[in-house]
Steps between C-alpha positions, in 0.01 A plus 500: 500500500513558124703820533746336741549201269554718194747723687688198636537340156512788253741725689785243517442402138525864394825540696643187339401614151667838560817336629513248215455777243775705665739202500420425136585864419838466674417649841639213707481703822118497499375294792155400618420640843243371752537136402208286620558171683328273248551371147499859374789566736694208357453645152592850618822376662585309181456816291717697743766228487484486120575872477801464727634198313455669163687804631791276608507314168499820294782639714702182438436520126604868491818418693591214264429724199727770643780247552463367146495853353814588695683191378389544139582871492858419603557257215666654197471198270174369367297244690320210338222332696477126439214291624 
């Protein structure tokens, strides 16, 4: 019973740690496989969702940056930012 319990708890935690580290390093495609149907599964699905959402947000930010760079590169006069 001890081995089964350790395998059931430690294995998903290890997978979640690996995925979280990959996402924090910028690998938003990293997903947790073999998601259990308990609280660990809820956490695993949240980590998978977080990676996908971060990927979308970074893509939006890059797109907005590209638009701003295009606009600013076409301006010949100086630009003053006022807050």
